[in-house]
N, C-alpha and C positions, 0 to 999 in steps of 0.2 A: 527498736529503741537504740539508744546511743551506744557506741563502742568506747565511749570515753572512760576515763579511769574509774571504773566501778570497783575494782578490787585492789588496785595498786596505787591509790591516791596517797601522797605523803601526809604525814600527821598534820602539817600546817594547813593543808588544803581541807582536810577533814574538820579541823577546828573551825576554819572559816565558814564551812557549809553547815555546821551543826546549829540547829535553831537555838536561840538564846532563851533562857528563862527570864520572863519579865512579869510585870504585875498582872497582865491578862492571863498568864499561865496560872498564877496563884489564884485568881478569881475562878478559873476553870476547875482547879482542884477542889476549892472550897465549895463551889456550887454543886459539882457532881457528888462529892461526899455528902453534902447536906441533903441532896435530892434522894439518894439511896437510903440514907439513915432515916429519912422521914417515913419510909415504908416500914421500918422496924418499929417506929413509935406509933404510927397510924396504919395498921395493916389493911384497913378498909380502902386505902388508896389503890391497892392492887386491882380491885374490881373496876375502878374508874378507867384504868388502862387496859382492861380486858384480860388480866392475868389471874388465874385461879390459884390462890395461895394455899388452900386446903388446911390452913392453920398450923402448918409444920414447915420449918426452915430446912433448906438444903436436902430436899427429897432425893435428888439424884446421887449425891454423895452417900446418903444413907443406903440407897439401893446397892451401890458397889460394896460398901462395908458389910451389908447383910449377905451378899453373895459369898464374900470371904468367910463370914461366920458360918454359913451353910456348909462350905467345904470343910471347915474345922470340925463340924458336928457330923460329918460323914454323909451329908445330903448332896443330891445332884443339883448344882447351881443353875442348870439349864432347864429345870422344872419350876413350876410355881413355888415361890419361896415363902414359907410361912413366917420367916423372920422379917420380911419387908412389910411396910404399911399396906401396900396394895398387892402383895403376893407376887411381885414382879420377878420373872426369871432373869438370869444374867444374859444380856444380849450384846456383849462386847468381847473383844479378843481375850484369850486366857491370860495375857500379861497382867490384866487388872486383878486377877485372882492371887497374885503374889503380895498384895497389900497385907495379907495376914502374916507374911514372913517378916514384915516390919513391926509386928506387934499391934497393928491397927484393928480395932473392932468398932461396932456400932456406937460404943461409948465415946469414941473420938470424933463423932460426926460434926459437932458444933465447932470445935476449934479447928478441925481440918477444913471445914467449909469456909470459915472466916479467913483462913490462911490462903485458900485458893482465890477467894474474892479479892483479898489484899494484893496478891501477886498479879492477878489480872488487872486490877485498878492501876498498880504501879506501871506495868508494861504498857497499858493503854495511854495514860496521861503523859508518859515520857515521849510518845510520838506526837501528841496533840499540843502544838506550841502556838496558840493564837497570838496575833500581833495587833489586833484591834477588836472593838466590840462586835463588829459584824461576824468576823471569823469565830469569835467566842460563841456567839449564838448558834452558828452553824455546827460547831463541834458539840454543843449542848444538845442540839436537835438530834444528832446521830447517837450520842452516848446515852441519852435519857429515854430512848425509844423503848416500847414495850418488849420487843424481842430480846434486847440486851438485858432489860430488867428481868425477863424470864430466866435467862442463863444465870444471872447473879442470884436470884431468889432460890433456884434449884441447886446452885453450886454444881452445875452440869460439868461433866468431864471434858467438854469442849474448852473450858477455861484452862485445863492442863495443856491442851494442844496449842492454845493461844500463847501461853507462857513459854512453851518450848520453841515454837516457831518465831517468837519475838526476837530471838537471837540469831535467826538465819541471815537476815540482811546485814547486820553488823559484822557477822563472820565473813560474809562475802566482801565486805569493804575493809576488812582488817589489813593492817600493814604487813603482818607476818603470814607467810604462805600456809603454815601449819594450821592457823585459825581458819583460813579460807577453806581448807580441806575438811574442817570440822562441820561445815554447813550440811553436807550430805548425811552426816551422822544424826544431826538434829532432825532432819526430815525423816530419816529411817525410824528414829525413836518415836516420833509422832505417829507415823504410819503403822507402827507396831501396836499402838494403843487404839487407833481408830483409822481404818485404811484410807479414808479420803485425803489425808495430808500427802499422799503420793503425788497429788497434782502439783505440789510445791516444787517438784523436780524441774519444772519448766524454768523457774527463776534461777536455778543453779547453773544455767547456761550463761549467766552474766560474767563478764570479766574481759580483760584486755590481752592476757597472755594466752594465745591459742593453744599451746601445748598443755598449759595448766587446765584450761577449760575442758579440753578433750580428756585428760586424765580424770578430772572431777566427774565428767559425764560417764565414763566407764565405771568409776567407783559408785556412782549413783545407781547405774543399772544393776551392778552386783548386789548392792544393798537392797534395792527394790525386789530383786529376785528372791533373796533370803526372806524378806518380809512377806512376800507373796506366798511362799511355801508355808510360813507360820500361820498367816491369817486365813489362808484357804480352808484349812481344817476347821477354824472357828466359824467361818461363814456357813459351812455345811451343817454346823451344829446348831446355830441360833438363827439362821436365815428364815426358817419357817415360823419362828415365834417372835421375831423382832416386831415392835409396834409399828403400825402403818400411819404416819402423820396424815391427817386430813383436816380440811377446813381452816378456820382462822388461826393465825400464828403458826402457819406452816407454808412451805414453798417448794416448788418443783415443776419441771417442765410438763409433767403429765397431769398437773392439777386440773386444767380445763377438760382434758379428755376424761379423767376419772370422774369429774363432776357431771359429765354427760352419760356416765355409766360404762364408758369404754375402759376396761381394766385389763391387767395381765401384762405379758412381756411385749406384745405388739405395739402399744402406744409408747412404751419405753424405747423400743428400737426405732420407731418413727422419729421421736424427739431427738434421740442421739444422732440419727442420720441427718436430720435437719441441721443440727449444730455443725456436723462435719462439712456439709455442703456450704453452709454460710461461712465457715472458716476458709474453705477453699476459694470462695468468691472474694472475701476480704483480702486473702493472700495475693490474689492476682490483680484486684482493682486498686490496691494501695490507697484506700480512702484517706489515710492520714498523711498522704504526700511525703512519705519517708521522713516524717517528723522525728526529731531526736530531742530528748529532754536536755536542758542546759546542765552545766556542771553542778550548779547548786540544787538542781532538781533530782539528782541521781537517787538519793535515798528515798525521797517521796515516790519516785517512779517505781523503784524496785518493790517497795512496800505495797504500792497500788497493784502491781502485777501479781504479787504474792496473794493479796486478798482476792483479786479478781479470779486467779486460777483456782483457789480453794472454793469460792462460792460458785463459780461457773461449773466446776467439776461436779459439785454436789447437785446443782440445779438440773443439769442435763442427764444425770444418771439415776436420780432417786428423788423421792419425796422426803423432805427434811423438816424437823421441828424448827421453830423460829429462832431458837437460841444460837443457831449457826450463823446468824447475822452479826455476831460479835466481830467477825473479820471485816465487816464494813468499816470499822474504825480505821483500818489501814487504807481504805479508799479515800477517806475524807480529806487529808491534806492536799493531795494532788488535784482532786476535784474542786477544791476551793481556789487554789492558786492558778491553775492552768487557764480557766476562762479569761483571766485578766492579764495573761502573759503576752505582751506585744510581739515577742519573738516567735510565737507559735502561729502556724497557718490558721486562717479563719475557720476552716473546716474542723480542725482539731479543737479550737476554742468553742465552737458551737456544740460539738459532740460532748465535750466535757461539761458544758453548761447544762445541756439536757440531762446528762447522767446525774449531775448534782441534784437536780430537782426530782428526777425519777427516784433516786435513792431515798430522799427524804419522804417522798410520797408513799413509797412502798413500806418504809419503816413505821409510818404513822397511820397507814390506811385502816388497820384493824382497830386501833384506838379510837379513831373517829367514829367507826361504826358502833363500838361498844358504848361510847358516850351518847350517841343518838338513841341506841337501844335502851339504855338506862333511863332516858327521859320518857320513853314510850312503853316501858315494860308493863306498866299497869294495865294496858289495854290489849296485850297480846298473850295468847296461850303459848305453852311450851312448843307446840308443833309449829305455830306461826313464827315464833322466835327462831327456831332452827331453820325454817324455810328462808327467812330474811337473811340469816347468817350465810346460808349457801349462796343466795343471790349476790350478796356483797362479795363473797369469796370469788365467784365467777367473774365479777366486774374487775377484780384486781388482776386477773391473769394477763391481760394484754400489757399492763404496766410492768409486770415481772418480766415478760418476754422482751419488751423493749429495752429494759435495763440490761439484761444479760446478753442480748445481741450486741449492744453497745460495748460491753466489756470484751466480747469476743473480738471486736475490731482491734482493740489495743493488744490483746493476746496474740492475734494472728500476725500483726506486724512484728512484734517482738520475736516470735518463733521464726518468722521468715528471715529476719536480719541475723539472728543468732545462727540459724542454719547456714546462711551464706558465709558467716564468719568462720564456722567450724570447717567448712569445705574450702576455705582459703580464697573465697571470691571477694 
């Protein structure tokens, strides 16, 4: 990616490049808000998109608060929790167990859940600035998909990670150096809550001042080391009881292997090794022809890389529930604009165009199946329904792999160019 003024752009340039609020943005805000509020009025709509509502709002926020209430009562939060609707144990780092120190209990679930949803909504629509009806429809296609609906309906704590990391790129592009050095702290805070945000460290290599980037890189390594020490003990505590996502509304590199009955650490190692080999090939082949985003694309490019790093890191290391797709919202602006950018090489534009439609297909794949299943449900037994769901899930896997390998191409080029920059080449 470009070494242009990512971190040191003057205020006039930032103002020039900042997307403007126009009528299409207001349409986007109104339509997304109306879409999500319709599920509050008509909960039966959840089933249409394949989301199981269970008749209770903000289940994941409730689980966190129930874990804190268990600690207050002297119970072990890492055991089945009688205070939770589904007796779920605590399966997150211990930092979440300090919510009780803020006076929060299960009684605060509803207002806290709505606050998380509102914060996520504000951070998301701030980045999505459509300029025409087609772009508006594209953003609606991403934002209204079932995986993101699932995250909102559960008020999953990934929304907290999204809100925290939403400030990372603005910090990197801030005029004042102190704010630019605050970006590693945001990454560390997010990683302390859920370890996968450590993948965001790659984006912290952006910048034009080599000395500053090196210092920020060292600070990042230090913070990651401290976070690792803290999270390592948590992983040993809940690693064996953490839920294992399977089937529809989940994703991960081992999905195909697991579906064939190949489970354990071996398929995980094979998938991770495949990703490393592919990155090495992309690094050497330079499939993007050393493309660099234009000055006005810097913010979109860095957000794209941030979302790609988080999602790819999750995909190639574990199976994940679908709500982690919320970070696809950061992919959307560049994937819309890049295919029509005449300054970009043809190969870059083709890859971006393929990724655009792959992303939309993956986000809506499960909903299509659920719609078809609802039409045919009367003639299928539960066993037949489960069998068809598994078949549909297996058909999805090549599309998932194609999408994430495409993202790795962009990540590999950025890592190579930033590595050369740090080494003074």
